[in-house]
Backbone as a printed PyTorch tensor [residue, N CA C, xyz], in Angstrom:
tensor([[[  0.9970,  -1.1430,   0.0970],
         [ -0.0340,  -0.0890,   0.0440],
         [  0.9150,   1.2900,   0.0730]],

        [[  0.5380,   2.1590,  -0.7230],
         [  1.3360,   3.3380,  -0.8510],
         [  1.0450,   4.1840,   0.4020]],

        [[  2.0960,   5.1700,   0.5490],
         [  1.9340,   5.9320,   1.8840],
         [  0.8050,   7.0560,   1.6720]],

        [[  0.0750,   7.1160,   2.7260],
         [ -1.0990,   8.0150,   2.6260],
         [ -2.5190,   7.4430,   2.2670]],

        [[ -2.4180,   6.0610,   2.0550],
         [ -3.5360,   5.5120,   1.3070],
         [ -4.4340,   5.0020,   2.7570]],

        [[ -5.7310,   5.0570,   2.6020],
         [ -6.6140,   4.2990,   3.7210],
         [ -7.0780,   2.9310,   3.0340]],

        [[ -7.5010,   2.1910,   4.1310],
         [ -8.0240,   0.9370,   3.7620],
         [ -9.3280,   0.7130,   4.1830]],

        [[-10.1860,   0.1810,   3.4850],
         [-11.6620,  -0.0270,   3.8820],
         [-11.8210,  -1.4620,   3.7990]],

        [[-12.3730,  -2.2530,   4.8320],
         [-12.7290,  -3.8230,   4.6200],
         [-14.0340,  -3.8980,   3.7620]],

        [[-13.9100,  -4.5780,   2.9720],
         [-15.1540,  -5.0620,   2.1030],
         [-15.7810,  -6.3120,   2.5750]],

        [[-15.0040,  -7.1650,   2.7770],
         [-15.3420,  -8.5040,   3.3560],
         [-14.7280,  -9.2310,   4.4810]],

        [[-15.2120,  -9.9470,   5.3540],
         [-14.3440, -10.4750,   6.6040],
         [-15.1560, -11.8410,   6.7870]],

        [[-14.4950, -12.9790,   6.7010],
         [-15.1510, -14.0610,   7.2620],
         [-13.8800, -14.7830,   8.0540]],

        [[-14.1860, -14.9830,   9.3590],
         [-13.3070, -15.5320,  10.3630],
         [-14.1390, -16.7160,  10.9180]],

        [[-13.2910, -17.8140,  11.2140],
         [-13.6210, -19.2040,  11.8830],
         [-12.7870, -19.0440,  13.0290]],

        [[-13.5810, -19.2050,  14.2120],
         [-12.9380, -19.4040,  15.7580],
         [-12.8630, -20.9950,  15.7790]],

        [[-11.9940, -21.5150,  15.8680],
         [-12.0220, -22.9970,  16.1830],
         [-11.8140, -23.7230,  17.5160]],

        [[-11.0390, -23.0570,  18.2430],
         [-10.9050, -23.2500,  19.5280],
         [-10.7880, -22.0980,  20.5170]],

        [[-11.2540, -22.2820,  21.8440],
         [-11.3410, -21.2820,  22.6710],
         [ -9.6820, -21.0960,  23.4600]],

        [[ -9.3780, -20.0450,  23.6470],
         [ -8.1540, -19.6260,  24.2860],
         [ -8.3450, -18.7700,  25.3510]],

        [[ -7.8220, -19.0200,  26.5820],
         [ -8.0880, -18.1640,  27.9290],
         [ -6.9140, -17.4630,  28.1240]],

        [[ -5.7210, -17.9800,  27.7820],
         [ -4.7160, -17.3440,  28.2310],
         [ -3.1410, -17.9180,  27.3560]],

        [[ -2.1710, -17.3290,  27.4410],
         [ -0.9310, -17.7120,  26.4690],
         [ -0.7330, -16.7490,  25.4180]],

        [[  0.3010, -17.1150,  24.6800],
         [  0.8240, -16.4600,  23.5400],
         [ -0.0110, -16.8730,  22.2750]],

        [[ -0.3320, -16.2160,  21.4910],
         [ -0.8100, -16.2690,  20.1180],
         [ -0.0130, -15.7300,  19.0790]],

        [[  0.0300, -16.4680,  17.9130],
         [  0.8280, -15.9360,  16.7480],
         [ -0.2460, -15.8680,  15.6160]],

        [[ -0.0330, -14.7470,  14.9170],
         [ -0.8970, -14.5660,  13.5170],
         [  0.0760, -14.5160,  12.4800]],

        [[ -0.3210, -15.2060,  11.5280],
         [  0.2660, -15.2350,  10.2340],
         [ -0.4860, -14.8830,   9.0200]],

        [[ -0.3330, -13.7830,   8.3410],
         [ -1.2630, -13.3650,   7.2430],
         [ -0.2540, -13.7330,   5.9230]],

        [[ -1.0280, -14.1000,   4.8210],
         [ -0.5330, -14.3850,   3.6210],
         [ -1.3950, -13.4040,   2.4730]],

        [[ -0.7940, -12.6930,   1.6550],
         [ -1.6910, -12.0840,   0.5590],
         [ -1.9230, -13.2030,  -0.4620]],

        [[ -3.2160, -13.3950,  -0.6900],
         [ -3.7800, -14.1440,  -1.8400],
         [ -3.8450, -13.3860,  -3.2250]],

        [[ -4.0980, -12.0900,  -3.1790],
         [ -4.0510, -11.4170,  -4.2790],
         [ -4.0360,  -9.9530,  -3.8540]],

        [[ -3.1950,  -9.1940,  -4.6740],
         [ -2.7260,  -7.8120,  -4.3550],
         [ -2.9010,  -6.8350,  -5.4590]],

        [[ -3.9790,  -6.2230,  -5.9260],
         [ -4.2060,  -5.7250,  -7.1340],
         [ -3.8590,  -4.2490,  -6.9780]],

        [[ -4.2210,  -3.5440,  -7.7440],
         [ -4.0840,  -1.9330,  -7.7340],
         [ -4.9130,  -1.2400,  -6.6290]],

        [[ -6.1760,  -1.6090,  -6.5010],
         [ -7.1350,  -1.2520,  -5.6830],
         [ -7.7280,  -2.0050,  -4.5290]],

        [[ -7.7740,  -3.4630,  -4.9360],
         [ -8.2850,  -4.4120,  -3.7920],
         [ -7.0200,  -5.6710,  -3.5160]],

        [[ -7.3850,  -6.0320,  -2.4230],
         [ -6.2980,  -6.9000,  -1.7160],
         [ -7.2400,  -8.0350,  -1.0680]],

        [[ -6.9340,  -9.2540,  -1.0760],
         [ -7.4550, -10.3800,  -0.4020],
         [ -6.1930, -10.9870,   0.5450]],

        [[ -6.4670, -11.2150,   1.8280],
         [ -5.5480, -11.7800,   2.6020],
         [ -6.1020, -12.9550,   3.1650]],

        [[ -5.3720, -13.8180,   3.7620],
         [ -5.7180, -15.1270,   4.5910],
         [ -4.9260, -15.0660,   5.6360]],

        [[ -5.3460, -15.1550,   6.9190],
         [ -4.7610, -15.2740,   8.3310],
         [ -4.9750, -16.5290,   9.0610]],

        [[ -3.9930, -17.1050,   9.7700],
         [ -3.9660, -18.1040,  10.6850],
         [ -3.6020, -17.7600,  12.0640]],

        [[ -4.2060, -18.1590,  13.0090],
         [ -4.1410, -17.9450,  14.6870],
         [ -3.5470, -19.0910,  15.0170]],

        [[ -2.3590, -19.3190,  15.6960],
         [ -2.0260, -20.4640,  16.3480],
         [ -1.8710, -20.1300,  17.8270]],

        [[ -2.0080, -21.2450,  18.7080],
         [ -1.6240, -21.1000,  20.1720],
         [ -0.0840, -21.3600,  20.0760]],

        [[  0.5040, -21.5240,  21.4950],
         [  2.0470, -21.6420,  21.5100],
         [  2.2690, -23.2870,  21.5170]],

        [[  1.1720, -24.2460,  21.2810],
         [  1.6470, -25.5640,  20.9130],
         [  1.4610, -25.6630,  19.5680]],

        [[  1.1060, -24.6550,  18.4720],
         [  1.2410, -24.8220,  17.1060],
         [ -0.3800, -25.2020,  16.6430]],

        [[ -1.2990, -25.2490,  17.5210],
         [ -2.6450, -25.5890,  17.3200],
         [ -3.3420, -24.3750,  16.5350]],

        [[ -3.9280, -24.5170,  15.5320],
         [ -4.8240, -23.3720,  14.6320],
         [ -6.0410, -23.1030,  15.5750]],

        [[ -6.0690, -21.7960,  16.0940],
         [ -7.3740, -21.7440,  17.0180],
         [ -8.5080, -20.6520,  16.1150]],

        [[ -7.8070, -20.1780,  14.9560],
         [ -8.5260, -19.2520,  14.2980],
         [ -8.0890, -19.1300,  12.8530]],

        [[ -8.8410, -19.0570,  11.8760],
         [ -8.2500, -18.5140,  10.6690],
         [ -9.4260, -17.7380,   9.9710]],

        [[ -9.1390, -16.9970,   8.8890],
         [ -9.9830, -16.1750,   8.4180],
         [ -9.3220, -15.4820,   7.0310]],

        [[-10.2390, -14.8740,   6.2140],
         [ -9.9830, -14.2960,   4.9220],
         [-10.5650, -12.6800,   5.0980]],

        [[ -9.9540, -11.7350,   4.5640],
         [-10.5260, -10.3420,   4.3990],
         [-10.0330,  -9.9810,   3.0970]],

        [[-10.9230,  -9.0540,   2.6290],
         [-11.1260,  -8.3040,   1.1010],
         [-10.9100,  -6.9650,   1.5460]],

        [[ -9.9790,  -6.2390,   1.0360],
         [ -9.5780,  -4.8290,   1.4130],
         [ -9.8210,  -3.8740,   0.0950]],

        [[-10.2660,  -2.7840,   0.3410],
         [-10.1140,  -1.7890,  -0.8830],
         [ -9.2310,  -0.4870,  -0.3260]],

        [[ -8.0390,  -0.2250,  -1.3590],
         [ -7.2270,   0.7570,  -0.8180],
         [ -7.5940,   2.0650,  -1.4770]],

        [[ -7.5540,   3.2940,  -0.7740],
         [ -8.1530,   4.2420,  -1.2750],
         [ -7.1100,   5.4280,  -1.1920]],

        [[ -6.8550,   6.0980,  -2.2580],
         [ -5.9370,   7.3180,  -2.0910],
         [ -6.3840,   8.5210,  -1.3380]],

        [[ -5.6990,   9.3470,  -0.7850],
         [ -6.2130,  10.6140,   0.0300],
         [ -7.1970,  11.2900,  -0.7870]],

        [[ -8.1320,  11.8280,  -0.2700],
         [ -9.1940,  12.5510,  -0.9330],
         [-10.0540,  12.0350,  -2.0810]],

        [[-10.0930,  10.4920,  -1.9870],
         [-10.8850,   9.9730,  -2.9670],
         [-12.4090,   9.7290,  -2.5310]],

        [[-13.2540,   9.5990,  -3.1090],
         [-14.5370,   9.2520,  -2.7080],
         [-15.1730,   7.9490,  -2.8410]],

        [[-15.7430,   7.6360,  -1.8210],
         [-16.5540,   6.5950,  -1.8420],
         [-17.9410,   6.8170,  -1.3740]],

        [[-18.9970,   6.2050,  -2.0500],
         [-20.3710,   6.3980,  -1.6070],
         [-20.7400,   8.0040,  -1.3740]],

        [[-20.1640,   8.7830,  -2.2520],
         [-20.5350,  10.1730,  -2.1540],
         [-19.4720,  10.9110,  -1.0160]],

        [[-18.8790,  10.2790,  -0.2740],
         [-18.3410,  10.6960,   0.7090],
         [-16.6390,  10.8460,   0.4800]],

        [[-16.0060,  11.9610,   0.8100],
         [-14.5530,  12.2400,   0.8190],
         [-13.7810,  11.1780,   1.9200]],

        [[-12.9010,  10.5120,   1.3880],
         [-12.1380,   9.6850,   2.4220],
         [-11.1450,  10.6610,   3.0740]],

        [[-11.2580,  10.5690,   4.6000],
         [-10.2650,  11.3460,   5.3670],
         [ -8.9550,  10.4600,   5.8020]],

        [[ -7.9580,  10.7160,   5.4590],
         [ -6.9080,   9.8890,   6.0580],
         [ -6.4930,  10.2290,   7.5130]],

        [[ -6.3670,   9.1240,   8.2680],
         [ -6.1590,   9.3410,   9.6610],
         [ -4.4500,   8.9610,   9.6550]],

        [[ -3.7960,   9.8400,  10.5920],
         [ -2.3690,   9.5170,  10.8110],
         [ -2.2470,   9.1910,  12.2490]],

        [[ -1.5190,   8.3010,  12.3250],
         [ -1.3970,   7.5260,  13.7650],
         [ -0.0570,   7.5970,  13.9090]],

        [[  0.4390,   8.0390,  15.3440],
         [  1.8620,   8.0810,  15.7080],
         [  2.1190,   7.2590,  16.5440]],

        [[  3.1930,   6.6780,  16.4000],
         [  3.7270,   5.5480,  17.3710],
         [  4.1070,   6.1310,  18.7680]],

        [[  3.6560,   5.3070,  19.6980],
         [  4.1880,   5.9870,  21.1950],
         [  5.6450,   6.0880,  21.4090]],

        [[  6.2160,   7.0680,  22.0590],
         [  7.5580,   7.0640,  22.3950],
         [  8.0480,   5.9900,  23.4510]]])
């Protein structure tokens, strides 16, 4: 994604396979398709034993600053990292 763009979620499908109450979780995301304006990513969440506890797929729309969607101008929010 180019600097200054916003991302809008178009679709999200997540399956929660096992309950986790504590411990470390690891997320791995792989791009399935990265086009000029849309992207599809697949993610897997595993626990500390390597067991898959959730998996999902999301489709995103990348918007340039000041572009419009559904008649509204997209405002780009900038987040600063805490020091």
